[in-house]
PDB file with one MODEL, atoms N, CA, C and O in Angstrom:
MODEL        1
ATOM      1  N   MET A   1       4.928 -15.774  -3.667  1.00  0.00           N
ATOM      2  CA  MET A   1       5.790 -14.128  -2.875  1.00  0.00           C
ATOM      3  C   MET A   1       4.723 -13.043  -3.874  1.00  0.00           C
ATOM      4  O   MET A   1       4.813 -13.691  -4.917  1.00  0.00           O
ATOM      5  N   TYR A   2       4.207 -12.381  -4.079  1.00  0.00           N
ATOM      6  CA  TYR A   2       3.557 -11.272  -5.107  1.00  0.00           C
ATOM      7  C   TYR A   2       4.784 -10.126  -5.630  1.00  0.00           C
ATOM      8  O   TYR A   2       5.493  -9.474  -4.864  1.00  0.00           O
ATOM      9  N   LYS A   3       4.822 -10.078  -7.209  1.00  0.00           N
ATOM     10  CA  LYS A   3       5.461  -9.231  -7.223  1.00  0.00           C
ATOM     11  C   LYS A   3       4.276  -7.956  -6.690  1.00  0.00           C
ATOM     12  O   LYS A   3       3.047  -7.960  -6.625  1.00  0.00           O
ATOM     13  N   VAL A   4       5.630  -6.612  -6.269  1.00  0.00           N
ATOM     14  CA  VAL A   4       5.060  -5.409  -5.865  1.00  0.00           C
ATOM     15  C   VAL A   4       5.342  -4.393  -6.944  1.00  0.00           C
ATOM     16  O   VAL A   4       6.559  -4.274  -7.087  1.00  0.00           O
ATOM     17  N   VAL A   5       4.605  -3.569  -7.805  1.00  0.00           N
ATOM     18  CA  VAL A   5       4.774  -2.607  -8.163  1.00  0.00           C
ATOM     19  C   VAL A   5       3.931  -1.221  -7.919  1.00  0.00           C
ATOM     20  O   VAL A   5       2.746  -1.254  -7.588  1.00  0.00           O
ATOM     21  N   TYR A   6       4.632  -0.039  -8.107  1.00  0.00           N
ATOM     22  CA  TYR A   6       4.003   1.027  -7.595  1.00  0.00           C
ATOM     23  C   TYR A   6       3.573   2.120  -8.857  1.00  0.00           C
ATOM     24  O   TYR A   6       4.269   2.442  -9.821  1.00  0.00           O
ATOM     25  N   LEU A   7       2.406   2.501  -8.565  1.00  0.00           N
ATOM     26  CA  LEU A   7       2.184   3.491  -9.501  1.00  0.00           C
ATOM     27  C   LEU A   7       2.898   4.780  -9.786  1.00  0.00           C
ATOM     28  O   LEU A   7       3.832   4.568  -9.012  1.00  0.00           O
ATOM     29  N   ASP A   8       3.125   5.735 -10.205  1.00  0.00           N
ATOM     30  CA  ASP A   8       4.026   6.795 -10.849  1.00  0.00           C
ATOM     31  C   ASP A   8       3.291   7.588  -9.301  1.00  0.00           C
ATOM     32  O   ASP A   8       3.932   7.771  -8.266  1.00  0.00           O
ATOM     33  N   SER A   9       2.023   7.911  -9.483  1.00  0.00           N
ATOM     34  CA  SER A   9       1.773   8.983  -8.015  1.00  0.00           C
ATOM     35  C   SER A   9       2.364   8.638  -6.916  1.00  0.00           C
ATOM     36  O   SER A   9       2.626   9.493  -6.070  1.00  0.00           O
ATOM     37  N   VAL A  10       2.644   7.457  -6.757  1.00  0.00           N
ATOM     38  CA  VAL A  10       3.061   6.948  -5.303  1.00  0.00           C
ATOM     39  C   VAL A  10       4.285   7.961  -5.311  1.00  0.00           C
ATOM     40  O   VAL A  10       4.244   8.906  -4.523  1.00  0.00           O
ATOM     41  N   GLU A  11       5.103   7.848  -5.952  1.00  0.00           N
ATOM     42  CA  GLU A  11       6.442   9.154  -5.658  1.00  0.00           C
ATOM     43  C   GLU A  11       5.518   9.937  -5.060  1.00  0.00           C
ATOM     44  O   GLU A  11       5.163   9.793  -3.890  1.00  0.00           O
ATOM     45  N   GLU A  12       5.034  10.913  -5.944  1.00  0.00           N
ATOM     46  CA  GLU A  12       4.318  12.182  -5.260  1.00  0.00           C
ATOM     47  C   GLU A  12       3.973  11.904  -3.650  1.00  0.00           C
ATOM     48  O   GLU A  12       4.351  12.646  -2.743  1.00  0.00           O
ATOM     49  N   ASP A  13       3.316  10.896  -3.502  1.00  0.00           N
ATOM     50  CA  ASP A  13       2.788  10.641  -1.867  1.00  0.00           C
ATOM     51  C   ASP A  13       4.102  10.275  -1.457  1.00  0.00           C
ATOM     52  O   ASP A  13       3.980  10.446  -0.244  1.00  0.00           O
ATOM     53  N   LEU A  14       5.286   9.886  -1.627  1.00  0.00           N
ATOM     54  CA  LEU A  14       6.299   9.600  -0.531  1.00  0.00           C
ATOM     55  C   LEU A  14       6.883  11.280  -0.521  1.00  0.00           C
ATOM     56  O   LEU A  14       6.871  11.745   0.619  1.00  0.00           O
ATOM     57  N   LYS A  15       7.241  11.972  -1.286  1.00  0.00           N
ATOM     58  CA  LYS A  15       7.769  12.880  -1.583  1.00  0.00           C
ATOM     59  C   LYS A  15       7.181  13.801  -0.234  1.00  0.00           C
ATOM     60  O   LYS A  15       7.830  14.780   0.135  1.00  0.00           O
ATOM     61  N   LYS A  16       5.842  13.387   0.499  1.00  0.00           N
ATOM     62  CA  LYS A  16       5.155  14.340   1.594  1.00  0.00           C
ATOM     63  C   LYS A  16       6.075  13.963   2.670  1.00  0.00           C
ATOM     64  O   LYS A  16       6.431  14.830   3.467  1.00  0.00           O
ATOM     65  N   LEU A  17       6.557  12.583   2.790  1.00  0.00           N
ATOM     66  CA  LEU A  17       7.478  11.716   3.606  1.00  0.00           C
ATOM     67  C   LEU A  17       8.237  12.056   4.173  1.00  0.00           C
ATOM     68  O   LEU A  17       8.704  12.896   3.404  1.00  0.00           O
ATOM     69  N   ASP A  18       9.200  12.112   5.558  1.00  0.00           N
ATOM     70  CA  ASP A  18      10.313  11.631   5.959  1.00  0.00           C
ATOM     71  C   ASP A  18      11.040  10.982   5.147  1.00  0.00           C
ATOM     72  O   ASP A  18      10.465  10.209   4.381  1.00  0.00           O
ATOM     73  N   LYS A  19      12.262  11.090   5.095  1.00  0.00           N
ATOM     74  CA  LYS A  19      12.846   9.461   4.458  1.00  0.00           C
ATOM     75  C   LYS A  19      12.954   8.627   5.147  1.00  0.00           C
ATOM     76  O   LYS A  19      12.699   7.507   4.704  1.00  0.00           O
ATOM     77  N   ALA A  20      13.285   8.740   6.240  1.00  0.00           N
ATOM     78  CA  ALA A  20      13.285   7.473   7.255  1.00  0.00           C
ATOM     79  C   ALA A  20      11.821   6.704   7.553  1.00  0.00           C
ATOM     80  O   ALA A  20      11.820   5.520   7.889  1.00  0.00           O
ATOM     81  N   THR A  21      10.634   7.427   7.412  1.00  0.00           N
ATOM     82  CA  THR A  21       9.353   6.934   7.212  1.00  0.00           C
ATOM     83  C   THR A  21       9.312   6.306   6.163  1.00  0.00           C
ATOM     84  O   THR A  21       9.088   5.107   6.329  1.00  0.00           O
ATOM     85  N   VAL A  22       9.512   6.817   4.551  1.00  0.00           N
ATOM     86  CA  VAL A  22       9.468   5.949   3.704  1.00  0.00           C
ATOM     87  C   VAL A  22       9.916   4.625   3.471  1.00  0.00           C
ATOM     88  O   VAL A  22       9.338   3.725   2.863  1.00  0.00           O
ATOM     89  N   LYS A  23      11.554   4.621   4.301  1.00  0.00           N
ATOM     90  CA  LYS A  23      12.379   3.144   4.011  1.00  0.00           C
ATOM     91  C   LYS A  23      11.457   2.357   4.678  1.00  0.00           C
ATOM     92  O   LYS A  23      10.971   1.378   4.113  1.00  0.00           O
ATOM     93  N   LYS A  24      11.098   2.718   6.025  1.00  0.00           N
ATOM     94  CA  LYS A  24      10.373   1.850   6.909  1.00  0.00           C
ATOM     95  C   LYS A  24       9.359   1.145   5.851  1.00  0.00           C
ATOM     96  O   LYS A  24       9.409  -0.004   5.412  1.00  0.00           O
ATOM     97  N   ILE A  25       8.453   2.145   5.581  1.00  0.00           N
ATOM     98  CA  ILE A  25       7.173   1.506   4.709  1.00  0.00           C
ATOM     99  C   ILE A  25       7.468   0.972   3.533  1.00  0.00           C
ATOM    100  O   ILE A  25       6.763   0.116   3.000  1.00  0.00           O
ATOM    101  N   ILE A  26       8.511   1.428   3.048  1.00  0.00           N
ATOM    102  CA  ILE A  26       8.703   0.249   1.652  1.00  0.00           C
ATOM    103  C   ILE A  26       9.167  -1.367   2.040  1.00  0.00           C
ATOM    104  O   ILE A  26       9.014  -2.419   1.419  1.00  0.00           O
ATOM    105  N   ALA A  27       9.738  -1.085   3.223  1.00  0.00           N
ATOM    106  CA  ALA A  27      10.490  -2.550   3.523  1.00  0.00           C
ATOM    107  C   ALA A  27       9.578  -3.110   4.389  1.00  0.00           C
ATOM    108  O   ALA A  27      10.028  -4.082   4.997  1.00  0.00           O
ATOM    109  N   ARG A  28       8.379  -2.794   4.654  1.00  0.00           N
ATOM    110  CA  ARG A  28       7.375  -3.242   5.191  1.00  0.00           C
ATOM    111  C   ARG A  28       6.516  -3.908   4.161  1.00  0.00           C
ATOM    112  O   ARG A  28       5.995  -4.996   4.406  1.00  0.00           O
ATOM    113  N   ILE A  29       6.341  -3.262   2.957  1.00  0.00           N
ATOM    114  CA  ILE A  29       5.347  -3.329   2.170  1.00  0.00           C
ATOM    115  C   ILE A  29       6.325  -4.805   1.675  1.00  0.00           C
ATOM    116  O   ILE A  29       5.966  -5.967   1.864  1.00  0.00           O
ATOM    117  N   GLU A  30       7.673  -4.345   0.982  1.00  0.00           N
ATOM    118  CA  GLU A  30       8.632  -5.564   0.451  1.00  0.00           C
ATOM    119  C   GLU A  30       8.802  -6.745   1.255  1.00  0.00           C
ATOM    120  O   GLU A  30       8.980  -7.805   0.656  1.00  0.00           O
ATOM    121  N   THR A  31       8.786  -6.740   2.110  1.00  0.00           N
ATOM    122  CA  THR A  31       9.136  -7.917   2.997  1.00  0.00           C
ATOM    123  C   THR A  31       7.755  -9.118   3.602  1.00  0.00           C
ATOM    124  O   THR A  31       7.744 -10.336   3.785  1.00  0.00           O
ATOM    125  N   TYR A  32       6.600  -7.910   3.780  1.00  0.00           N
ATOM    126  CA  TYR A  32       5.811  -8.453   4.840  1.00  0.00           C
ATOM    127  C   TYR A  32       4.660  -8.712   3.847  1.00  0.00           C
ATOM    128  O   TYR A  32       4.257  -9.845   3.585  1.00  0.00           O
ATOM    129  N   LEU A  33       4.132  -7.514   3.282  1.00  0.00           N
ATOM    130  CA  LEU A  33       2.843  -7.652   2.247  1.00  0.00           C
ATOM    131  C   LEU A  33       3.100  -8.144   1.347  1.00  0.00           C
ATOM    132  O   LEU A  33       2.169  -8.797   0.876  1.00  0.00           O
ATOM    133  N   ALA A  34       4.204  -8.170   0.680  1.00  0.00           N
ATOM    134  CA  ALA A  34       4.193  -9.224  -0.643  1.00  0.00           C
ATOM    135  C   ALA A  34       4.662 -10.663  -0.236  1.00  0.00           C
ATOM    136  O   ALA A  34       4.885 -11.424  -1.177  1.00  0.00           O
ATOM    137  N   VAL A  35       4.818 -11.076   0.854  1.00  0.00           N
ATOM    138  CA  VAL A  35       4.663 -12.518   1.129  1.00  0.00           C
ATOM    139  C   VAL A  35       2.910 -12.873   1.321  1.00  0.00           C
ATOM    140  O   VAL A  35       2.577 -13.978   0.891  1.00  0.00           O
ATOM    141  N   ASP A  36       1.899 -12.078   1.880  1.00  0.00           N
ATOM    142  CA  ASP A  36       0.317 -12.252   2.027  1.00  0.00           C
ATOM    143  C   ASP A  36      -0.287 -10.820   2.255  1.00  0.00           C
ATOM    144  O   ASP A  36      -0.319 -10.165   3.297  1.00  0.00           O
ATOM    145  N   PRO A  37      -0.639 -10.589   1.320  1.00  0.00           N
ATOM    146  CA  PRO A  37      -1.263  -9.472   1.328  1.00  0.00           C
ATOM    147  C   PRO A  37      -3.237  -9.935   2.084  1.00  0.00           C
ATOM    148  O   PRO A  37      -3.959  -9.343   2.887  1.00  0.00           O
ATOM    149  N   LYS A  38      -3.316 -10.527   1.718  1.00  0.00           N
ATOM    150  CA  LYS A  38      -4.776 -10.602   2.397  1.00  0.00           C
ATOM    151  C   LYS A  38      -4.978 -10.976   3.834  1.00  0.00           C
ATOM    152  O   LYS A  38      -5.943 -10.883   4.592  1.00  0.00           O
ATOM    153  N   GLU A  39      -3.846 -11.395   3.954  1.00  0.00           N
ATOM    154  CA  GLU A  39      -3.527 -11.806   5.546  1.00  0.00           C
ATOM    155  C   GLU A  39      -3.256 -10.848   6.744  1.00  0.00           C
ATOM    156  O   GLU A  39      -3.544 -10.952   7.936  1.00  0.00           O
ATOM    157  N   LEU A  40      -2.318  -9.445   5.724  1.00  0.00           N
ATOM    158  CA  LEU A  40      -1.773  -8.457   6.708  1.00  0.00           C
ATOM    159  C   LEU A  40      -2.850  -7.110   5.915  1.00  0.00           C
ATOM    160  O   LEU A  40      -2.830  -5.907   6.174  1.00  0.00           O
ATOM    161  N   GLY A  41      -3.586  -7.736   5.064  1.00  0.00           N
ATOM    162  CA  GLY A  41      -4.412  -6.407   4.327  1.00  0.00           C
ATOM    163  C   GLY A  41      -5.841  -6.270   5.222  1.00  0.00           C
ATOM    164  O   GLY A  41      -6.071  -6.730   6.340  1.00  0.00           O
ATOM    165  N   LYS A  42      -6.825  -5.380   4.233  1.00  0.00           N
ATOM    166  CA  LYS A  42      -7.819  -5.491   4.841  1.00  0.00           C
ATOM    167  C   LYS A  42      -8.755  -4.811   3.978  1.00  0.00           C
ATOM    168  O   LYS A  42      -8.757  -3.591   3.817  1.00  0.00           O
ATOM    169  N   PRO A  43      -9.937  -6.014   3.156  1.00  0.00           N
ATOM    170  CA  PRO A  43     -10.395  -4.655   1.919  1.00  0.00           C
ATOM    171  C   PRO A  43     -11.085  -4.008   2.175  1.00  0.00           C
ATOM    172  O   PRO A  43     -11.633  -4.245   3.252  1.00  0.00           O
ATOM    173  N   LEU A  44     -11.465  -2.986   1.542  1.00  0.00           N
ATOM    174  CA  LEU A  44     -12.380  -1.571   1.887  1.00  0.00           C
ATOM    175  C   LEU A  44     -13.368  -1.608   1.104  1.00  0.00           C
ATOM    176  O   LEU A  44     -13.373  -1.813  -0.110  1.00  0.00           O
ATOM    177  N   LYS A  45     -14.432  -1.357   1.983  1.00  0.00           N
ATOM    178  CA  LYS A  45     -16.126  -1.381   1.686  1.00  0.00           C
ATOM    179  C   LYS A  45     -16.082   0.207   0.123  1.00  0.00           C
ATOM    180  O   LYS A  45     -15.145   0.695  -0.508  1.00  0.00           O
ATOM    181  N   ARG A  46     -17.874   0.517   0.113  1.00  0.00           N
ATOM    182  CA  ARG A  46     -17.865   1.478  -0.087  1.00  0.00           C
ATOM    183  C   ARG A  46     -17.346   1.509  -1.717  1.00  0.00           C
ATOM    184  O   ARG A  46     -17.336   0.665  -2.612  1.00  0.00           O
ATOM    185  N   GLU A  47     -16.927   2.918  -1.617  1.00  0.00           N
ATOM    186  CA  GLU A  47     -16.385   3.404  -3.289  1.00  0.00           C
ATOM    187  C   GLU A  47     -15.385   3.059  -3.231  1.00  0.00           C
ATOM    188  O   GLU A  47     -14.742   3.556  -4.155  1.00  0.00           O
ATOM    189  N   PHE A  48     -14.624   2.242  -2.444  1.00  0.00           N
ATOM    190  CA  PHE A  48     -13.697   1.755  -2.686  1.00  0.00           C
ATOM    191  C   PHE A  48     -13.131   0.488  -2.370  1.00  0.00           C
ATOM    192  O   PHE A  48     -12.002   0.114  -2.052  1.00  0.00           O
ATOM    193  N   GLN A  49     -14.582  -0.244  -2.603  1.00  0.00           N
ATOM    194  CA  GLN A  49     -14.365  -1.845  -3.082  1.00  0.00           C
ATOM    195  C   GLN A  49     -13.367  -2.234  -4.094  1.00  0.00           C
ATOM    196  O   GLN A  49     -13.021  -1.493  -5.014  1.00  0.00           O
ATOM    197  N   GLY A  50     -12.881  -3.523  -3.873  1.00  0.00           N
ATOM    198  CA  GLY A  50     -12.134  -3.970  -4.658  1.00  0.00           C
ATOM    199  C   GLY A  50     -10.215  -3.376  -3.960  1.00  0.00           C
ATOM    200  O   GLY A  50      -9.221  -4.081  -3.790  1.00  0.00           O
ATOM    201  N   TYR A  51     -10.300  -2.686  -3.856  1.00  0.00           N
ATOM    202  CA  TYR A  51      -8.876  -2.115  -2.768  1.00  0.00           C
ATOM    203  C   TYR A  51      -8.945  -2.646  -1.912  1.00  0.00           C
ATOM    204  O   TYR A  51     -10.008  -3.132  -1.526  1.00  0.00           O
ATOM    205  N   TRP A  52      -7.592  -2.780  -1.154  1.00  0.00           N
ATOM    206  CA  TRP A  52      -7.413  -2.803   0.303  1.00  0.00           C
ATOM    207  C   TRP A  52      -6.292  -1.908   0.694  1.00  0.00           C
ATOM    208  O   TRP A  52      -5.577  -1.237  -0.051  1.00  0.00           O
ATOM    209  N   ARG A  53      -6.251  -2.045   2.390  1.00  0.00           N
ATOM    210  CA  ARG A  53      -5.471  -1.198   2.826  1.00  0.00           C
ATOM    211  C   ARG A  53      -4.149  -2.392   3.645  1.00  0.00           C
ATOM    212  O   ARG A  53      -4.185  -3.582   3.959  1.00  0.00           O
ATOM    213  N   TYR A  54      -3.136  -1.354   3.734  1.00  0.00           N
ATOM    214  CA  TYR A  54      -2.392  -1.894   4.871  1.00  0.00           C
ATOM    215  C   TYR A  54      -2.237  -0.816   5.687  1.00  0.00           C
ATOM    216  O   TYR A  54      -1.908   0.311   5.318  1.00  0.00           O
ATOM    217  N   ARG A  55      -2.515  -1.227   6.978  1.00  0.00           N
ATOM    218  CA  ARG A  55      -1.610   0.169   8.158  1.00  0.00           C
ATOM    219  C   ARG A  55      -0.469  -0.554   8.657  1.00  0.00           C
ATOM    220  O   ARG A  55      -0.054  -1.709   8.746  1.00  0.00           O
ATOM    221  N   TRP A  56      -0.112   0.733   8.972  1.00  0.00           N
ATOM    222  CA  TRP A  56       1.497   0.347   9.299  1.00  0.00           C
ATOM    223  C   TRP A  56       1.959   1.841   9.814  1.00  0.00           C
ATOM    224  O   TRP A  56       2.735   2.601   9.235  1.00  0.00           O
ATOM    225  N   GLY A  57       1.113   2.102  11.348  1.00  0.00           N
ATOM    226  CA  GLY A  57       1.112   3.053  12.325  1.00  0.00           C
ATOM    227  C   GLY A  57      -0.093   3.894  11.733  1.00  0.00           C
ATOM    228  O   GLY A  57      -1.076   3.333  11.249  1.00  0.00           O
ATOM    229  N   ASP A  58       0.041   5.309  11.799  1.00  0.00           N
ATOM    230  CA  ASP A  58      -0.480   6.266  11.309  1.00  0.00           C
ATOM    231  C   ASP A  58      -0.759   6.255   9.760  1.00  0.00           C
ATOM    232  O   ASP A  58      -1.563   6.983   9.178  1.00  0.00           O
ATOM    233  N   TYR A  59       0.033   5.318   9.213  1.00  0.00           N
ATOM    234  CA  TYR A  59       0.390   5.825   7.726  1.00  0.00           C
ATOM    235  C   TYR A  59      -0.346   4.344   7.033  1.00  0.00           C
ATOM    236  O   TYR A  59      -0.367   3.259   7.614  1.00  0.00           O
ATOM    237  N   ARG A  60      -0.964   4.643   5.566  1.00  0.00           N
ATOM    238  CA  ARG A  60      -1.498   3.536   5.162  1.00  0.00           C
ATOM    239  C   ARG A  60      -1.432   3.197   3.553  1.00  0.00           C
ATOM    240  O   ARG A  60      -1.848   4.118   2.850  1.00  0.00           O
ATOM    241  N   VAL A  61      -0.952   1.960   2.822  1.00  0.00           N
ATOM    242  CA  VAL A  61      -1.041   1.595   1.770  1.00  0.00           C
ATOM    243  C   VAL A  61      -2.112   1.132   1.039  1.00  0.00           C
ATOM    244  O   VAL A  61      -2.396  -0.065   1.074  1.00  0.00           O
ATOM    245  N   ILE A  62      -2.889   2.092   0.234  1.00  0.00           N
ATOM    246  CA  ILE A  62      -3.832   1.820  -0.571  1.00  0.00           C
ATOM    247  C   ILE A  62      -3.663   0.631  -2.027  1.00  0.00           C
ATOM    248  O   ILE A  62      -3.039   1.076  -2.990  1.00  0.00           O
ATOM    249  N   PHE A  63      -4.090  -0.480  -2.105  1.00  0.00           N
ATOM    250  CA  PHE A  63      -3.435  -1.241  -3.242  1.00  0.00           C
ATOM    251  C   PHE A  63      -4.333  -2.124  -3.540  1.00  0.00           C
ATOM    252  O   PHE A  63      -5.310  -2.333  -2.820  1.00  0.00           O
ATOM    253  N   ARG A  64      -4.035  -2.913  -4.942  1.00  0.00           N
ATOM    254  CA  ARG A  64      -5.145  -3.879  -5.405  1.00  0.00           C
ATOM    255  C   ARG A  64      -4.245  -4.886  -5.516  1.00  0.00           C
ATOM    256  O   ARG A  64      -3.021  -4.758  -5.558  1.00  0.00           O
ATOM    257  N   ILE A  65      -5.212  -6.430  -5.587  1.00  0.00           N
ATOM    258  CA  ILE A  65      -4.126  -7.068  -5.721  1.00  0.00           C
ATOM    259  C   ILE A  65      -4.709  -8.020  -7.491  1.00  0.00           C
ATOM    260  O   ILE A  65      -5.873  -8.053  -7.889  1.00  0.00           O
ATOM    261  N   ALA A  66      -3.788  -8.507  -8.036  1.00  0.00           N
ATOM    262  CA  ALA A  66      -4.052  -9.108  -9.148  1.00  0.00           C
ATOM    263  C   ALA A  66      -3.750 -10.382  -9.246  1.00  0.00           C
ATOM    264  O   ALA A  66      -2.770 -10.752  -9.893  1.00  0.00           O
ATOM    265  N   GLU A  67      -4.632 -11.289  -8.556  1.00  0.00           N
ATOM    266  CA  GLU A  67      -4.413 -12.676  -8.516  1.00  0.00           C
ATOM    267  C   GLU A  67      -3.526 -13.423  -9.633  1.00  0.00           C
ATOM    268  O   GLU A  67      -2.357 -13.790  -9.519  1.00  0.00           O
ATOM    269  N   ARG A  68      -4.378 -13.552 -10.736  1.00  0.00           N
ATOM    270  CA  ARG A  68      -3.631 -13.852 -12.086  1.00  0.00           C
ATOM    271  C   ARG A  68      -2.056 -13.694 -11.996  1.00  0.00           C
ATOM    272  O   ARG A  68      -1.359 -14.705 -11.912  1.00  0.00           O
ATOM    273  N   GLU A  69      -1.692 -12.873 -12.006  1.00  0.00           N
ATOM    274  CA  GLU A  69      -0.435 -12.232 -12.479  1.00  0.00           C
ATOM    275  C   GLU A  69       0.253 -12.069 -11.176  1.00  0.00           C
ATOM    276  O   GLU A  69       1.330 -11.477 -11.235  1.00  0.00           O
ATOM    277  N   ILE A  70      -0.182 -12.509  -9.907  1.00  0.00           N
ATOM    278  CA  ILE A  70       0.696 -12.774  -8.552  1.00  0.00           C
ATOM    279  C   ILE A  70       1.629 -11.566  -8.762  1.00  0.00           C
ATOM    280  O   ILE A  70       2.803 -11.465  -9.119  1.00  0.00           O
ATOM    281  N   LEU A  71       0.266 -10.316  -8.258  1.00  0.00           N
ATOM    282  CA  LEU A  71       1.217  -8.894  -8.666  1.00  0.00           C
ATOM    283  C   LEU A  71       0.316  -7.803  -7.089  1.00  0.00           C
ATOM    284  O   LEU A  71      -0.854  -8.077  -6.819  1.00  0.00           O
ATOM    285  N   ILE A  72       0.805  -7.070  -6.552  1.00  0.00           N
ATOM    286  CA  ILE A  72       0.068  -5.988  -5.832  1.00  0.00           C
ATOM    287  C   ILE A  72       0.531  -4.538  -6.425  1.00  0.00           C
ATOM    288  O   ILE A  72       1.667  -4.066  -6.369  1.00  0.00           O
ATOM    289  N   LEU A  73      -0.678  -3.927  -7.031  1.00  0.00           N
ATOM    290  CA  LEU A  73      -0.342  -2.714  -7.260  1.00  0.00           C
ATOM    291  C   LEU A  73      -0.741  -1.658  -6.285  1.00  0.00           C
ATOM    292  O   LEU A  73      -1.843  -1.334  -5.843  1.00  0.00           O
ATOM    293  N   ILE A  74       0.623  -1.155  -6.046  1.00  0.00           N
ATOM    294  CA  ILE A  74      -0.002   0.412  -5.037  1.00  0.00           C
ATOM    295  C   ILE A  74      -0.360   1.189  -5.383  1.00  0.00           C
ATOM    296  O   ILE A  74       0.054   1.572  -6.477  1.00  0.00           O
ATOM    297  N   LEU A  75      -1.022   1.682  -4.924  1.00  0.00           N
ATOM    298  CA  LEU A  75      -1.790   2.816  -5.320  1.00  0.00           C
ATOM    299  C   LEU A  75      -1.638   4.439  -4.946  1.00  0.00           C
ATOM    300  O   LEU A  75      -1.572   5.421  -5.686  1.00  0.00           O
ATOM    301  N   ARG A  76      -1.609   4.298  -3.306  1.00  0.00           N
ATOM    302  CA  ARG A  76      -1.494   5.349  -2.734  1.00  0.00           C
ATOM    303  C   ARG A  76      -0.782   5.113  -1.321  1.00  0.00           C
ATOM    304  O   ARG A  76      -1.114   4.048  -0.800  1.00  0.00           O
ATOM    305  N   ILE A  77       0.033   5.804  -0.668  1.00  0.00           N
ATOM    306  CA  ILE A  77       0.768   5.465   0.301  1.00  0.00           C
ATOM    307  C   ILE A  77       0.533   6.863   1.266  1.00  0.00           C
ATOM    308  O   ILE A  77       0.803   7.862   0.599  1.00  0.00           O
ATOM    309  N   GLY A  78       0.219   7.104   2.278  1.00  0.00           N
ATOM    310  CA  GLY A  78       0.037   8.220   2.950  1.00  0.00           C
ATOM    311  C   GLY A  78      -0.508   8.468   4.566  1.00  0.00           C
ATOM    312  O   GLY A  78      -1.038   7.490   5.093  1.00  0.00           O
ATOM    313  N   HIS A  79      -0.398   9.750   5.383  1.00  0.00           N
ATOM    314  CA  HIS A  79      -1.069   9.603   6.734  1.00  0.00           C
ATOM    315  C   HIS A  79      -2.318   9.277   6.408  1.00  0.00           C
ATOM    316  O   HIS A  79      -3.059   9.454   5.441  1.00  0.00           O
ATOM    317  N   ARG A  80      -2.368   8.811   7.344  1.00  0.00           N
ATOM    318  CA  ARG A  80      -4.313   7.897   7.464  1.00  0.00           C
ATOM    319  C   ARG A  80      -5.179   9.444   7.025  1.00  0.00           C
ATOM    320  O   ARG A  80      -5.687   9.559   5.909  1.00  0.00           O
ATOM    321  N   LYS A  81      -5.246  10.520   8.024  1.00  0.00           N
ATOM    322  CA  LYS A  81      -6.059  11.568   7.938  1.00  0.00           C
ATOM    323  C   LYS A  81      -6.082  11.999   6.228  1.00  0.00           C
ATOM    324  O   LYS A  81      -6.973  12.641   5.671  1.00  0.00           O
ATOM    325  N   GLU A  82      -5.164  11.590   5.764  1.00  0.00           N
ATOM    326  CA  GLU A  82      -5.115  12.691   4.332  1.00  0.00           C
ATOM    327  C   GLU A  82      -5.617  11.227   3.248  1.00  0.00           C
ATOM    328  O   GLU A  82      -6.311  11.515   2.273  1.00  0.00           O
ATOM    329  N   ILE A  83      -5.329  10.062   3.416  1.00  0.00           N
ATOM    330  CA  ILE A  83      -5.013   9.004   2.230  1.00  0.00           C
ATOM    331  C   ILE A  83      -6.394   8.879   1.371  1.00  0.00           C
ATOM    332  O   ILE A  83      -6.177   8.731   0.168  1.00  0.00           O
ATOM    333  N   TYR A  84      -7.913   8.911   1.782  1.00  0.00           N
ATOM    334  CA  TYR A  84      -8.815   8.905   1.096  1.00  0.00           C
ATOM    335  C   TYR A  84      -9.893   9.944   1.087  1.00  0.00           C
ATOM    336  O   TYR A  84     -11.072   9.868   1.433  1.00  0.00           O
ATOM    337  N   GLU A  85      -9.073  11.094   0.522  1.00  0.00           N
ATOM    338  CA  GLU A  85      -9.641  12.314   0.103  1.00  0.00           C
ATOM    339  C   GLU A  85      -9.443  12.269  -1.372  1.00  0.00           C
ATOM    340  O   GLU A  85      -9.831  13.201  -2.076  1.00  0.00           O
TER     341      GLU A  85
ENDMDL
END
């Protein structure tokens, strides 16, 4: 199981969402994504190469995987229309 670490900037992303949605997204990250990020996530391309995304409904979680540290670094969480800006 991977350790999940959130950047400070993710807190700002979460303030834009309603509390029920935030709880559900965090629960999905901690329960499912932390177990197998490469199976559930999808690698991004072009300028986002090296990053991964996890989709939950209309929301996206952008993260990096540090294999040596067994770590998932959550970089952004947001609605699909706003996340790649």
